[in-house]
C-alpha positions as CSV (number, residue, x, y, z in Angstrom):
1,X,2.1,62.2,-67.0
2,X,-0.8,62.8,-64.6
3,X,-4.2,62.7,-66.3
4,X,-7.2,65.1,-65.7
5,X,-8.1,63.2,-62.5
6,X,-4.6,63.6,-61.1
7,X,-3.7,59.9,-61.6
8,X,-0.5,58.9,-63.3
9,X,-0.9,57.5,-66.7
10,X,1.6,54.7,-66.8
11,X,2.7,55.1,-70.4
12,X,5.9,53.2,-70.9
13,X,9.0,54.8,-72.1
14,X,9.4,52.0,-74.7
15,X,6.7,49.9,-76.5
16,X,5.5,47.0,-74.4
17,X,6.6,43.6,-75.5
18,X,3.6,41.5,-74.5
19,X,5.4,38.3,-75.5
20,X,8.3,38.9,-73.2
21,X,7.4,39.9,-69.6
22,X,11.1,40.2,-68.8
23,X,11.7,42.8,-71.4
24,X,13.2,46.2,-70.3
25,X,10.0,47.9,-71.4
26,X,7.8,45.7,-69.3
27,X,10.2,46.2,-66.3
28,X,10.0,50.0,-66.6
29,X,6.2,50.0,-67.1
30,X,5.7,47.9,-64.0
31,X,8.0,50.1,-62.0
32,X,6.2,53.2,-63.1
33,X,2.9,51.7,-61.8
34,X,4.6,50.9,-58.5
35,X,6.0,54.4,-58.1
36,X,2.6,55.9,-58.8
37,X,1.0,53.7,-56.1
38,X,3.7,54.7,-53.6
39,X,3.0,58.4,-54.3
40,X,-0.8,57.9,-54.0
41,X,-0.3,56.4,-50.5
42,X,0.6,59.9,-49.1
43,X,3.6,60.4,-46.8
44,X,3.4,57.2,-44.7
45,X,6.8,55.9,-43.8
46,X,6.6,52.4,-45.4
47,X,5.7,54.0,-48.8
48,X,8.4,56.6,-48.4
49,X,10.9,53.9,-47.8
50,X,9.6,52.1,-50.9
51,X,10.0,55.3,-53.0
52,X,13.5,55.7,-51.7
53,X,14.4,52.2,-52.9
54,X,12.7,52.7,-56.3
55,X,14.6,56.0,-56.8
56,X,17.9,54.3,-56.0
57,X,17.4,51.1,-57.9
58,X,18.1,50.6,-61.6
59,X,16.4,53.2,-63.9
60,X,15.5,55.4,-60.9
61,X,12.1,57.0,-61.3
62,X,12.0,56.1,-65.0
63,X,10.6,59.3,-66.6
64,X,9.6,62.9,-65.9
65,X,6.0,61.9,-65.4
66,X,6.8,59.9,-62.3
67,X,9.4,62.4,-61.2
68,X,6.8,65.1,-61.2
69,X,4.9,63.0,-58.6
70,X,7.8,61.6,-56.7
71,X,10.3,64.4,-56.3
72,X,7.9,66.5,-54.1
73,X,7.4,63.4,-51.9
74,X,11.1,63.0,-51.5
75,X,11.6,66.7,-50.7
76,X,8.7,66.7,-48.3
77,X,6.0,69.0,-49.7
78,X,2.7,68.7,-51.5
79,X,2.8,70.3,-54.9
80,X,0.4,73.0,-56.0
81,X,-0.8,73.6,-52.4
82,X,1.8,76.0,-50.9
83,X,1.2,76.9,-47.3
84,X,-0.6,80.2,-46.9
85,X,-0.1,81.0,-50.6
86,X,-2.8,83.6,-50.5
87,X,-1.4,85.3,-47.4
88,X,2.1,85.6,-48.8
89,X,3.0,88.7,-50.8
90,X,4.1,88.2,-54.4
91,X,7.8,87.7,-54.5
92,X,8.0,90.4,-57.1
93,X,7.0,92.9,-54.4
94,X,9.9,91.8,-52.1
95,X,13.3,93.7,-52.0
96,X,15.9,92.7,-54.5
97,X,18.4,90.1,-53.4
98,X,22.1,91.2,-53.4
99,X,23.0,88.5,-56.0
100,X,20.4,89.1,-58.6
101,X,22.8,90.6,-61.1
102,X,24.9,87.4,-61.0
103,X,21.7,85.3,-61.4
104,X,20.9,87.1,-64.6
105,X,24.4,86.5,-66.0
106,X,24.1,82.8,-65.3
107,X,20.6,82.4,-66.5
108,X,21.7,83.9,-69.8
109,X,24.1,80.9,-70.1
110,X,21.6,78.3,-69.2
111,X,19.9,75.6,-71.3
112,X,23.0,75.0,-73.4
113,X,22.8,71.2,-73.7
114,X,19.2,70.6,-73.1
115,X,16.3,70.7,-74.0
116,X,17.1,70.1,-77.6
117,X,15.2,71.1,-80.7
118,X,13.6,74.2,-79.2
119,X,13.5,77.5,-80.9
120,X,15.2,80.6,-79.7
121,X,11.9,82.0,-78.5
122,X,11.1,78.9,-76.5
123,X,14.5,79.0,-74.8
124,X,14.1,82.7,-74.0
125,X,10.8,81.8,-72.3
126,X,12.5,79.0,-70.3
127,X,15.2,81.5,-69.2
128,X,12.5,83.9,-68.0
129,X,10.9,81.0,-66.0
130,X,14.3,80.0,-64.6
131,X,15.1,83.5,-63.5
132,X,11.7,83.8,-61.8
133,X,12.3,80.5,-59.9
134,X,15.7,81.5,-58.6
135,X,14.8,85.1,-57.8
136,X,11.7,84.0,-55.9
137,X,13.7,81.6,-53.7
138,X,16.4,84.2,-53.0
139,X,13.9,87.0,-52.3
140,X,11.8,84.9,-49.9
141,X,15.0,83.6,-48.2
142,X,17.4,86.6,-48.4
143,X,20.0,85.1,-46.1
144,X,20.9,82.6,-48.8
145,X,24.0,83.4,-50.9
146,X,23.8,82.5,-54.5
147,X,26.6,80.5,-56.0
148,X,27.6,80.1,-59.6
149,X,26.2,76.8,-60.9
150,X,23.1,77.0,-58.8
151,X,21.2,77.8,-62.0
152,X,22.3,74.4,-63.4
153,X,20.5,72.7,-60.5
154,X,17.4,74.9,-60.8
155,X,17.0,74.4,-64.5
156,X,16.7,70.6,-64.0
157,X,13.9,71.1,-61.5
158,X,12.2,73.6,-63.8
159,X,12.3,71.1,-66.7
160,X,10.9,68.2,-64.6
161,X,8.4,70.0,-62.4
162,X,7.4,73.1,-64.5
163,X,7.5,76.7,-63.4
164,X,4.5,76.5,-61.0
165,X,6.0,73.8,-58.8
166,X,9.8,74.3,-59.2
167,X,10.1,77.3,-56.8
168,X,8.9,75.3,-53.8
169,X,11.1,72.4,-54.7
170,X,14.2,74.6,-55.2
171,X,13.5,76.4,-51.9
172,X,13.4,73.1,-50.0
173,X,16.5,71.9,-51.7
174,X,18.3,75.1,-50.9
175,X,17.5,75.3,-47.2
176,X,17.4,71.6,-46.4
177,X,19.8,69.8,-48.7
178,X,22.4,72.2,-50.3
179,X,22.3,74.8,-47.5
180,X,26.1,74.6,-46.8
181,X,26.8,75.8,-50.3
182,X,24.7,79.0,-49.7
183,X,26.4,80.2,-46.5
184,X,28.4,83.4,-46.6
185,X,31.6,81.3,-46.2
186,X,33.2,78.7,-48.5
187,X,34.6,76.7,-45.6
188,X,31.4,74.5,-45.1
189,X,31.6,73.5,-48.8
190,X,35.2,72.6,-48.5
191,X,34.4,70.5,-45.5
192,X,32.4,68.2,-47.8
193,X,35.5,67.8,-50.0
194,X,37.6,66.9,-47.0
195,X,35.6,63.7,-46.7
196,X,36.7,62.6,-50.2
197,X,40.3,61.5,-49.4
198,X,39.0,59.7,-46.2
199,X,36.6,57.7,-48.3
200,X,39.4,56.8,-50.8
201,X,41.7,55.9,-47.9
202,X,39.0,53.6,-46.4
203,X,38.4,51.8,-49.7
204,X,41.8,51.9,-51.5
205,X,44.7,53.3,-49.5
206,X,47.2,53.0,-52.3
207,X,45.2,55.3,-54.6
208,X,44.6,57.7,-51.7
209,X,48.4,57.9,-51.2
210,X,48.9,58.4,-54.9
211,X,46.6,61.4,-54.8
212,X,47.9,62.7,-51.4
213,X,49.6,65.8,-53.0
214,X,46.4,66.8,-54.9
215,X,43.9,68.7,-52.8
216,X,40.3,67.6,-53.4
217,X,39.3,70.9,-54.9
218,X,38.9,69.1,-58.2
219,X,35.5,67.8,-56.9
220,X,34.1,71.3,-56.0
221,X,32.2,72.1,-59.2
222,X,30.6,68.7,-59.4
223,X,29.5,68.3,-55.8
224,X,28.5,72.0,-55.5
225,X,26.0,71.7,-58.4
226,X,25.0,68.1,-57.8
227,X,26.8,67.3,-61.0
228,X,24.4,69.3,-63.1
229,X,27.3,71.6,-64.2
230,X,29.2,68.6,-65.6
231,X,26.7,66.2,-66.9
232,X,25.4,67.3,-70.3
233,X,22.8,64.6,-71.0
234,X,19.4,65.5,-69.5
235,X,18.3,61.9,-69.0
236,X,21.5,61.2,-67.0
237,X,21.3,64.2,-64.7
238,X,17.6,63.6,-64.0
239,X,18.4,60.0,-63.1
240,X,21.2,61.1,-60.8
241,X,18.8,63.6,-59.1
242,X,16.4,60.7,-58.4
243,X,19.3,59.1,-56.5
244,X,20.5,62.2,-54.6
245,X,17.0,63.3,-53.5
246,X,16.4,59.8,-52.1
247,X,19.6,59.7,-50.1
248,X,21.5,61.7,-47.4
249,X,23.5,64.6,-48.8
250,X,26.8,63.0,-48.0
251,X,26.1,60.3,-50.7
252,X,27.0,62.9,-53.3
253,X,30.6,62.8,-52.0
254,X,30.6,59.0,-52.0
255,X,29.5,59.1,-55.6
256,X,32.5,61.3,-56.6
257,X,34.8,58.9,-54.7
258,X,33.5,56.0,-56.8
259,X,34.1,58.1,-60.0
260,X,37.7,58.5,-58.8
261,X,38.0,54.8,-58.0
262,X,36.7,53.8,-61.4
263,X,39.6,55.7,-63.0
264,X,42.3,54.2,-60.8
265,X,44.2,52.6,-63.7
266,X,44.3,55.9,-65.6
267,X,45.3,57.8,-62.5
268,X,48.2,55.5,-61.6
269,X,49.8,56.3,-65.0
270,X,50.2,59.9,-63.9
271,X,53.1,60.5,-61.5
272,X,52.0,61.4,-58.0
273,X,54.4,64.4,-58.0
274,X,52.3,66.0,-60.8
275,X,49.3,67.3,-58.8
276,X,48.4,69.8,-61.5
277,X,48.0,67.1,-64.1
278,X,46.0,64.9,-61.6
279,X,43.8,67.9,-60.7
280,X,43.1,68.5,-64.4
281,X,42.1,64.9,-65.1
282,X,40.0,64.6,-61.9
283,X,38.1,67.9,-62.4
284,X,36.4,66.5,-65.6
285,X,34.0,63.6,-65.3
286,X,34.7,60.7,-67.7
287,X,32.4,60.2,-70.7
288,X,30.3,58.2,-70.9
289,X,29.3,57.6,-67.3
290,X,27.9,54.2,-66.4
291,X,25.5,55.8,-63.9
292,X,23.8,52.6,-62.8
293,X,27.1,50.9,-61.9
294,X,28.4,54.1,-60.2
295,X,25.2,54.5,-58.2
296,X,25.3,50.9,-57.1
297,X,28.9,51.0,-56.0
298,X,28.4,54.3,-54.2
299,X,25.6,52.8,-52.1
300,X,27.7,49.8,-51.4
301,X,30.6,51.9,-50.3
302,X,28.3,54.1,-48.2
303,X,27.0,51.1,-46.4
304,X,30.4,49.4,-45.9
305,X,32.2,52.6,-44.9
306,X,29.6,54.9,-43.3
307,X,30.8,58.5,-42.6
308,X,30.9,57.8,-38.8
309,X,33.7,55.2,-39.4
310,X,35.8,57.2,-41.9
311,X,39.5,57.6,-40.9
312,X,41.0,60.5,-39.0
313,X,37.7,61.3,-37.2
314,X,36.6,63.1,-40.4
315,X,32.9,62.9,-39.5
316,X,33.4,64.4,-36.0
317,X,34.9,67.5,-37.6
318,X,31.7,68.2,-39.6
319,X,29.5,70.9,-38.1
320,X,26.3,69.6,-36.4
321,X,24.5,72.3,-38.5
322,X,25.8,71.0,-41.8
323,X,23.4,69.3,-44.2
324,X,25.8,66.4,-44.1
325,X,24.5,65.7,-40.6
326,X,21.0,67.1,-40.7
327,X,20.2,64.8,-43.6
328,X,22.2,61.8,-42.3
329,X,19.1,60.0,-41.0
330,X,17.0,59.0,-44.0
331,X,13.8,61.0,-44.3
332,X,14.8,63.7,-41.7
333,X,15.1,66.6,-44.2
334,X,11.7,65.9,-45.8
335,X,10.0,66.4,-42.4
336,X,11.7,69.7,-41.7
337,X,10.1,73.0,-42.5
338,X,11.7,75.9,-44.4
339,X,11.8,77.8,-41.1
340,X,13.8,75.0,-39.5
341,X,16.1,75.2,-42.4
342,X,16.6,78.9,-41.9
343,X,17.3,78.4,-38.2
344,X,19.9,75.8,-39.0
345,X,21.4,78.3,-41.5
346,X,21.5,81.0,-38.8
347,X,23.1,78.7,-36.2
348,X,25.8,77.6,-38.7
349,X,26.6,81.3,-39.5
350,X,27.0,82.0,-35.8
351,X,29.3,79.0,-35.4
352,X,31.4,80.2,-38.3
353,X,31.7,83.6,-36.6
354,X,32.8,82.0,-33.4
355,X,35.4,80.0,-35.2
356,X,36.6,83.1,-37.0
357,X,36.9,85.0,-33.7
358,X,38.7,82.1,-32.2
359,X,41.3,82.1,-35.0
360,X,41.7,85.9,-34.6
361,X,42.1,85.5,-30.8
362,X,44.8,82.9,-31.2
363,X,46.6,85.0,-33.8
364,X,46.4,88.1,-31.6
365,X,47.6,86.3,-28.4
366,X,50.5,84.8,-30.3
367,X,51.5,88.2,-31.8
368,X,51.5,89.9,-28.4
369,X,53.2,87.1,-26.5
370,X,56.4,87.7,-24.4
371,X,59.3,85.4,-23.8
372,X,58.6,85.1,-20.1
373,X,54.8,84.6,-20.5
374,X,54.9,81.1,-21.9
375,X,53.0,79.4,-19.2
376,X,50.5,82.2,-18.9
377,X,50.0,82.2,-22.6
378,X,49.1,78.5,-22.7
379,X,46.6,79.0,-19.9
380,X,45.1,82.1,-21.6
381,X,44.8,80.4,-24.9
382,X,43.1,77.4,-23.3
383,X,40.6,79.5,-21.4
384,X,39.9,81.6,-24.5
385,X,39.3,78.5,-26.5
386,X,36.7,77.2,-24.0
387,X,35.1,80.7,-23.7
388,X,34.7,81.2,-27.4
389,X,33.6,77.6,-27.9
390,X,30.7,78.1,-25.5
391,X,29.9,81.8,-26.1
392,X,26.4,82.4,-27.4
393,X,26.4,85.5,-29.7
394,X,23.2,87.3,-29.0
395,X,23.4,91.1,-29.2
396,X,26.6,92.4,-30.8
397,X,28.8,89.5,-32.0
398,X,32.3,89.6,-30.6
399,X,31.9,92.4,-28.1
400,X,33.2,90.3,-25.2
401,X,35.9,88.8,-27.3
402,X,37.2,92.2,-28.2
403,X,37.6,93.2,-24.5
404,X,39.3,90.0,-23.7
405,X,41.8,90.5,-26.6
406,X,42.5,94.0,-25.4
407,X,43.4,92.5,-22.0
408,X,45.8,90.0,-23.6
409,X,47.5,92.9,-25.5
410,X,48.1,94.7,-22.2
411,X,50.0,91.8,-20.6
412,X,51.6,90.0,-23.5
């Protein structure tokens, strides 16, 4: 943990074996010192790259002392010095967020598996802190939609960073790394899952074919919560967060693909025409998880089969506003501001509305078609598709589209 001067005290997790410099304890102690030095070197690119490598490599960031220093660097903010903190109103004075009732229900179900050996009073205090962290983020960024399981993510940040620093971290995570999950539509979240069978197909086509009748919804809870909902061991989930915060958001999907691949022998014993059974098995993570092996294999697969080269042009179908693409270049998200995250959110919402109008237009045109209007229908649909694809919705969304649809109804 940092000492009174702000420097990291490099206390090892295990006792130092001075007679064996190759002992795990010595390896971890040395790594903690390197992480501390990388954090002290500010936000320079070489040291950021070093921190990424350290967070990804075996043992990750080692302990919560180093995480408290390193996670803010990976997320791109300086702890305890929020911008214009004195000028901002207290979050308690801001209007209630529409999802606060659900937040309270979920917070009451938090801290089930960790921390251990705490009294009921201590856990109640943690729940109050967790509620404050989540509510502050939502009130300061009211466009965000809360999702069940978000509290599982937030509680890990609270335990690592403490109540004072967790809000800033969770805000940046929400707007810059899990933004797709907080949109008003579920479709961007499902777009993440659509990459899963493409990864499996690239790595092991026979397993992909075996699972072809099973939709990848089994991965939703895990990927939505960065696995915090499924992993019950605190050391494991903190270690996994080290990895995810250091890598592009799409790596979380690659990680699940590797979990699936690690179970191929078990999965092949289940008939492919029993999708319900396959879904039931795949929706639960195996225990125990060999995290270091899974992380290593996920990175190897990510490098050998990058998203741009996945089959069926899967990557091209991902929105340019998705966190999958805005975090694709290492370090991009950490250099973005919260306002930039909000702008990407707003652009993604507008894109979703355009797509919704496009689907409605196609359905309406088809409904009002006539037997003799086939050629005109094809031309109209094509023009409508181009128009809606380029239309910029400022003012009242869909006004021009409504007039165009009325015209179609008159002639078809």
